[in-house]
N, C-alpha and C positions, 0 to 999 in steps of 0.2 A: 139641394145644393147650398153650402154654407160659405160665407166669406168672412174670414177673420173672426169667427165665433158669433157672427150675427146670423139670424134666420128670418124668413119671410114673415113669420108670425109676429116678429118684433116690429115690423113696419106699420105705422098707423095709416089707414086708408082714408082718403077724403070722402066726405059725405056726398050723397046724391049720385047722379049719373056720371059725374066727372071722374069717378074712380076708374072707370074702364079706360078712358083716354089716358089718364095718368099711368095706369098699369101697362097699357100698350107702349107708351113712350119709354117707360123704364125697361121693358123687355127689349126694345130696339137698342137701347144703350148697352144692355148686357151682351147682346149678339154682336154688336160692333166691337166691343172690348175683347171678345173671345175669338175674333177673326184672326187668320194667320198672317194677314198683311197689315194688321192694325199697328200704328206706331204709338208707343206709350207717351203719355203727356206727363212731364215731370214738373211738379210745382216746387218752387224754391221760395224760401222765406227771405224777403228783402232785408238786407243788413240795416241795422239801425244807424242813425247818424253817428252815434257814439262809437260803434264798432268800426265804421269807415275811417274815422279820424285816427283811431288807434293803429290801423293796419296800413295807413298811408306811407308809401315808400319814401316820400319826401320829408317826413317828420324828422326833426333832429334827434340824434342819440342823446339820451339822458343818463348820466351816471347816478345810480341810486346809492345812497349812503345809508347803510343800516343804522337804525336808531337803537338797536339793542345794546345793552351795556357790554363793555369788553370782558373777555374771559378773565378769570382770576389769574391765569399764568402770565398775562401781559402786564409789563411794568409801565405804569403811567409816566409820562414825561415830567421831569422835574419842573416845579414852578419857579424855583429860584435860579436866576441866570448864573452861569459859571464865571467866577472872577477872571479878569483878564483885561487887556488894553481896550480902550474905547473903540468901538467899531468904526467910528468916524474919524479916527486919527489916520493921517495919510501914510504913516510909517508902520502902522500896526498890521499884522497879518489878518486875513479875512476869514480863514478857515479854522484856525486853532490859535491859542494863546502862545506867546513867546516861550521858548524853553527856559529852564531854570538857569542855564549857563549859556553865555555867548561866546562865539569863537573870536579869535584875535582879529580876523578881518571884518567881522560884523560891527564891532564897537565903533571904528572910525566912521563907518557909513551911517550908523544911527546918531552919531554925534554931529553929523554934518561936516566931518573932517576928511579931506582927500588931497591927493597930489594930482593936480591937473596935468602937468607934464614935468619931466626931468630929462633933458636931452643936451646935445652938443651940436655945433655947427661943423664939426670935423668928421668926415666919413672914415678916415683912418690917419693915424699919426705914427711917427717913429718913437721908439722908446727914448725918453729924455726930452721930447719936445713938449711945448706948452699946448694946452687945450682949454677951451672956454666952455663952461657949463651954464646952462640956463634951466630955471625951474619956476613953477608957479603953483600955489597951493590954495586951498579954500578952507577957512575955519581954523587956520593954524595961528598960534600965538608965539611959537618957538620953533626953530629949525636948525638942523646941523647937517654937514656933509662929511662923510667919512671916506677915507681911502681904504680899500680892502686889498689883502694879499691874495695869492692864488687859492688859498683855502677858505676865503671868505672872512678871515679875521680882520677886525677894525684896527688899523695901525696909525691912522692920523685923523684929526678932526678939525673942521672949520665951523665956527658959530656964525650963522648967516641969517638974513632976514627971511620972512616966510616966502617971499618971491624976489627974484633978482638974477644976477649972473656972477660968475666967479672964474678967474683965470688961474689954472693950476698947472704944475709941471708933472708930467709922467715920469716914472722912475726908469733909469737906464737899464736896470735889471729886469724890468717887466717884459714879458713875452706873451705873444698871442693876443691878449686883451688887457686893457687898463680897467680896473673895477672901482666904481664909486657907489656910495649909498646915501640917499636923502632920507633923513628922519625928521618928522614933524610931530608937534604935540598941540593939543587944544581941547578944551572941554573935558579934561580928565582922560582923553584917549590919545593914542599914538597911531601913526601910519608911516610906512616907509616904502621906498622904491629904489631898485638897483639900476645902475647904468653901466653897461659893458661897451667900451670903445675899442674897436679892432685896432691892433698894432701891426704895422708893416715890419718885416724882418730887417734889422739893421745890417745883417750880413746874409750872404747867399751860400748855399751848399756847394761843395766842390764836385758833386756828382749829380746825375740825372737818370731817372726821375727822382726828385727831391722829396724828403718827408714833409708832411703837412705842418709840422711844428717848425719854429725858428731855431737856427743854430745858436748856441750860447756865445759863440765867438767865431772869428775867421778861421779858415782851415790852416793847419800847420803842417809843414814839411818836416820829415824826420828820417833819419836813418833807421831802417828796420831789418830784421832777420826773421826767417821763417823756416820751419823744419816739419816734415810730415812724419806721422807715426802710423802704426797699424790701426789705431782706433781714434785718430784725431790729428791735431797739429799744435805747434807752439809758435807764438809770434812775439818778438821783442821789439819794443818801441823805445828808442834812445831818449827822445825828448820827454817821455813820461817815466823813464827808468822803471818800466814795468814789463813783466812777462805774462802774456795771456795764454792760458791753456784751454783749447777748444776740444771737447770730447764728442766723439761720434759713435758712442756705444748704446745710445738710447736711454741712458740713465740720467738722473738729476743729482746735483745741478749740472747743467749742460756745458758750463764753462766756469773758469776760475782765474783769478789774477794773483800774482805774487811779485814782491819787490825783487829787483835784480841785485842780488847780494854778492855776486861773483867779483873777486878782486884779482888783479894781476898777480901772479905768483901762486895762486891757489891750484890744486891739482885739477887737471882737465877732466879726468875720468877715474873710475874705479877699476883697476886692472883685474880684480877678482871677478868681475861681472863679464861673462863671455856671451855675446849675442849669438843666436842661431845663424846658420849660414844665410847670407843675403840681407841680413838686418844689421843695424848699428846701435851702439850705445851713444846717446847724446853727450856732448861735451860743453865745457865752460858754463855759462849761465844756465842754459837749458839743462845741462847735465846735473847741475847742483839742485835745481828744483826737482828733477826727475828722481835723483837718488835720495833726496831728503824727505820726500813725501811718498811713502809706499802706496797710498791710495792712487796718486797720480800715476805712478809706475804701473800699477795693476790695470788701471783703466785705459791708459794710452797704449801700453805694450812697447815694443822696441821701435826705434826710428827706422823708417823705410828709405831715407835719403839723407845726405848731409844738409846742414843748415845753409841757407842762401841769403846773403845781405842784398839790399836793394833800397832805393830812395822811395820811401812811403809817404803817406799823407793821412791825417786823421782830423776829425771834427766831432763834437758832441752837441747834444740838444740841451744840456744843462751843466751848470758849473759844479753842481753837487754830484760827485761821482757815484754815490750810493743809489741814486735814482736815475742817473743819466743813461742814455743809449750812446755808445761810442761807435763811430764808423771808421773802420780802418781799410785802407787800400792794401790788398794783398799783392804778392809778387806776380800773379797772373793778370792783374788789372781789375779783378772783381772787388766788390765792397762787402766786407763782413760787418754785420751790425751785432754788437754785444749789448744786450739789454740787462742792465744791472737790477732794475726793479723787479722784473719777471724772471730773471736768471735764464733767459733764453737767447739764442743767437740764430741768425739766418744770413745766407749769402745772397746779396743783391746783384743784379746785372752790372757789368762793368760800367764805369763812368763814361759819359759821352766824350769821345776824343782822348780817352786815357791811353797812355803808352803802355804796352805790354812788353815785358822783357823777352 
């Protein structure tokens, strides 16, 4: 019987009679090991103190930093710092140097120049009323206040102290808001702030619901005349000496205006123009515009009813007719709005309490 390449002949026997006892003990050990119920004995090597410490679950993690030289493809960090503002300066950026150019709003901040407030004690004023302005600045050596028009253009200037108050008069022609601008200088920089003061309407609209804008003046009563056509209508306003042509054919412009050039003694109509049955040729001022403008005649078609005179009323939101919206009361009590700026028109609900013929 062999065990792991060893034989009995390789075992040294003790001298004397003791070898029989030793051999008997060894045989008993072999028999015990070969028994079916024998339990193996496993011998383990006790871990060394060094190994126990290395495997301890409570040992802190250690980040190992290799000491090998970086690979040739990695670019070493520059040793010379990038030029820029001092990192200890309170106004300098902390992540990157300032850009080569500064915006207009950055310069006053960097120079310590600012408008602390620019305000008024009036929540709303009427056009033409006085208003008091208050302002305070920081770092300014010079200040001016400008009045602005509706487009933002500077139209008047006051030279003022860097902080203080000033009473000014709003313009009677101003509508919606009065506009002012505070401009300051200091340390080679400039800063500015705009103040918009709401204006109450000096006049009220003659119809309701009213537009959001203010009327340019009070409503005016005028004799008017109106005539309907196949594709629109004509409205004459005596106080304006104008004839308004409203097209309903879906083309542009949607309306037009012409001066009333009819004079007493002029022919009322052109007898050579014969309307279809049930239709009419317009006469007098309407007829003159209709006959003198082939495009108007082609777009309107023939009149569907005689012209009717009535007491009308009108009002506009601007004194400049080229951009104004003119509101006319029609013969049925409705309000027609003629927008000159957009060349559009619309019919509004009748004015509250308006009398209809």
